[in-house]
RODO-2510 file (C-alpha; in nm, 4 decimals, decimal comma):
residues 159
     n   res          X          Y          Z
     1     m     9,9739     7,1285    16,7126
     2     t     9,6776     6,9389    16,5696
     3     d     9,4934     6,6765    16,7695
     4     k     9,5326     6,3346    16,6108
     5     r     9,2024     6,2177    16,7557
     6     y     9,0047     6,4433    16,5262
     7     s     9,1797     6,3514    16,2019
     8     s     8,9731     6,1489    15,9576
     9     d     9,2287     5,8639    15,9602
    10     f     9,2123     5,8371    16,3389
    11     v     8,8318     5,8433    16,3434
    12     t     8,8200     5,5747    16,0723
    13     r     9,0609     5,3561    16,2674
    14     q     8,8640     5,4205    16,5869
    15     y     8,5425     5,2977    16,4214
    16     e     8,7278     4,9944    16,2819
    17     v     8,8733     4,9042    16,6226
    18     s     8,5362     4,9551    16,7881
    19     a     8,3734     4,7238    16,5325
    20     i     8,6457     4,4610    16,5814
    21     r     8,5983     4,4692    16,9593
    22     k     8,2217     4,4381    16,9178
    23     d     8,2656     4,1429    16,6799
    24     i     8,5026     3,9716    16,9247
    25     a     8,2482     4,0162    17,2043
    26     t     7,9748     3,8742    16,9792
    27     a     8,1877     3,5732    16,8816
    28     c     8,2796     3,5065    17,2447
    29     g     7,9123     3,5278    17,3393
    30     i     7,8189     3,2731    17,0741
    31     i     8,0945     3,0377    17,1896
    32     r     7,9895     3,0874    17,5545
    33     d     7,6266     3,0066    17,4653
    34     g     7,7360     2,6921    17,2818
    35     l     7,9538     2,5897    17,5752
    36     t     7,6668     2,6445    17,8183
    37     r     7,4236     2,4432    17,6035
    38     y     7,6760     2,1607    17,5657
    39     k     7,7454     2,1508    17,9408
    40     k     7,3725     2,1473    18,0216
    41     k     7,3186     1,8603    17,7801
    42     m     7,6079     1,6600    17,9218
    43     l     7,5178     1,7378    18,2846
    44     y     7,1597     1,6250    18,2226
    45     a     7,2851     1,2868    18,0980
    46     k     7,5322     1,2721    18,3850
    47     s     7,2658     1,3584    18,6458
    48     k     7,0370     1,0841    18,5151
    49     q     7,3197     0,8353    18,5617
    50     q     7,4089     0,9761    18,9039
    51     t     7,0497     0,9515    19,0213
    52     e     7,0690     0,5814    18,9533
    53     d     7,4140     0,5649    19,1165
    54     l     7,2931     0,7410    19,4347
    55     s     7,0873     0,4365    19,5268
    56     i     7,4059     0,2814    19,6676
    57     f     7,3933     0,5460    19,9418
    58     a     7,0531     0,4297    20,0682
    59     e     7,2152     0,2956    20,3867
    60     l     7,2883     0,6545    20,4921
    61     d     6,9196     0,7577    20,4900
    62     g     6,8868     0,7285    20,8677
    63     y     7,1821     0,9594    20,9370
    64     e     7,1821     1,3400    20,9154
    65     n     7,5601     1,3810    20,9569
    66     k     7,8765     1,1889    21,0350
    67     g     7,8313     1,2638    21,4041
    68     e     7,5185     1,0492    21,4139
    69     i     7,7192     0,7597    21,2709
    70     q     7,9691     0,8088    21,5536
    71     d     7,6841     0,8219    21,8073
    72     a     7,5359     0,4969    21,6744
    73     y     7,8740     0,3320    21,7226
    74     g     7,9063     0,4826    22,0710
    75     w     7,5685     0,3367    22,1697
    76     n     7,6765    -0,0023    22,0290
    77     m     7,4060     0,0128    21,7616
    78     i     7,6640    -0,0569    21,4891
    79     s     8,0030    -0,2278    21,4922
    80     n     8,3366    -0,0551    21,4348
    81     k     8,3563    -0,2134    21,0894
    82     q     8,0092    -0,0829    21,0000
    83     m     8,1000     0,2640    21,1306
    84     e     8,4118     0,2764    20,9106
    85     r     8,2140     0,1549    20,6081
    86     l     7,9373     0,4145    20,6681
    87     n     8,1955     0,6918    20,7149
    88     d     8,3632     0,5932    20,3873
    89     l     8,0235     0,5791    20,2183
    90     w     7,9398     0,9237    20,3625
    91     d     8,2659     1,0676    20,2243
    92     a     8,2001     0,9098    19,8849
    93     r     7,8488     1,0580    19,8735
    94     e     7,9830     1,4027    19,9660
    95     q     8,2357     1,3767    19,6826
    96     v     7,9648     1,2823    19,4314
    97     i     7,7440     1,5697    19,5478
    98     s     8,0300     1,8222    19,5290
    99     n     8,1169     1,7105    19,1750
   100     q     7,7626     1,7579    19,0477
   101     g     7,7331     2,0632    18,8282
   102     k     8,0957     2,0434    18,7231
   103     f     8,1693     1,9054    18,3833
   104     s     8,4763     1,9130    18,1679
   105     d     8,5849     1,7115    17,8693
   106     r     8,7825     1,7642    17,5515
   107     v     8,4967     1,9524    17,3819
   108     t     8,4584     2,1980    17,6712
   109     e     8,8344     2,2510    17,6775
   110     m     8,8332     2,3286    17,3030
   111     l     8,5452     2,5732    17,3413
   112     e     8,7105     2,7446    17,6391
   113     h     9,0354     2,7704    17,4403
   114     a     8,8461     2,9172    17,1437
   115     m     8,6801     3,1717    17,3713
   116     a     9,0107     3,2673    17,5362
   117     n     9,1803     3,3166    17,2002
   118     c     8,8868     3,4730    17,0209
   119     g     9,0121     3,7705    16,8256
   120     d     9,3824     3,6885    16,8454
   121     m     9,4094     3,7470    16,4704
   122     f     9,3209     4,1119    16,5331
   123     s     9,5499     4,1644    16,8314
   124     d     9,8104     4,3493    16,6218
   125     v     9,5542     4,6032    16,4978
   126     l     9,4098     4,6512    16,8471
   127     d     9,7514     4,6798    17,0133
   128     e     9,8711     4,9288    16,7528
   129     f     9,5640     5,1476    16,8035
   130     d     9,5900     5,1270    17,1833
   131     e     9,9574     5,2294    17,1615
   132     l     9,8647     5,5235    16,9392
   133     v     9,6047     5,6382    17,1935
   134     r     9,8532     5,5931    17,4819
   135     c    10,1185     5,7978    17,3032
   136     d     9,8657     6,0681    17,2239
   137     d     9,7504     6,0741    17,5880
   138     n    10,1104     6,0948    17,7111
   139     l    10,1829     6,3817    17,4739
   140     k     9,8699     6,5654    17,5894
   141     s     9,9626     6,5121    17,9549
   142     q    10,3134     6,6444    17,8903
   143     i    10,1782     6,9542    17,7127
   144     e     9,9294     7,0142    17,9956
   145     r    10,2092     6,9918    18,2551
   146     e    10,4235     7,2318    18,0553
   147     n    10,1323     7,4739    18,0205
   148     r    10,0649     7,4617    18,3958
   149     t    10,4333     7,5232    18,4648
   150     n    10,4420     7,8159    18,2196
   151     n    10,1240     7,9655    18,3660
   152     y    10,2644     7,9335    18,7159
   153     t    10,5896     8,0962    18,6060
   154     r    10,3979     8,3825    18,4440
   155     y    10,1856     8,4228    18,7540
   156     k    10,4962     8,4356    18,9763
   157     t    10,6617     8,7014    18,7564
   158     v    10,3492     8,9177    18,7646
   159     l    10,3447     8,9220    19,1429
***
């Protein structure tokens, strides 16, 4: 039995598949770089706007956490209405802070879709080659098992 992996056709296909996989990785890298640059650009514009928007949270400057707001109410330094407003303002500020660094729009969705489907046009070639390798590996494993069984049988008959 000849090993398919050393035939010239197999080696040619192996180089072709390797080149396709390398090209897919390169294309995905270019898309990823573009996506990163686009997000940085959009986040910079967004952070400039948010810096201006954060001025509405100036009332919270004297408080380190929500517990201090509760303490101020407990010591009658602020009214119940003020405490509720400051707690709501605190929650709103936390939401704004947690959303910083996240950005998604139609362009980012298109780029992420392009990256996820990069190389789909070559999936048939890649799947066919992978199946060929799997079949070859299965055949080799079967032959190795049979050889081990035959060697064991020979060994048992010699004893």
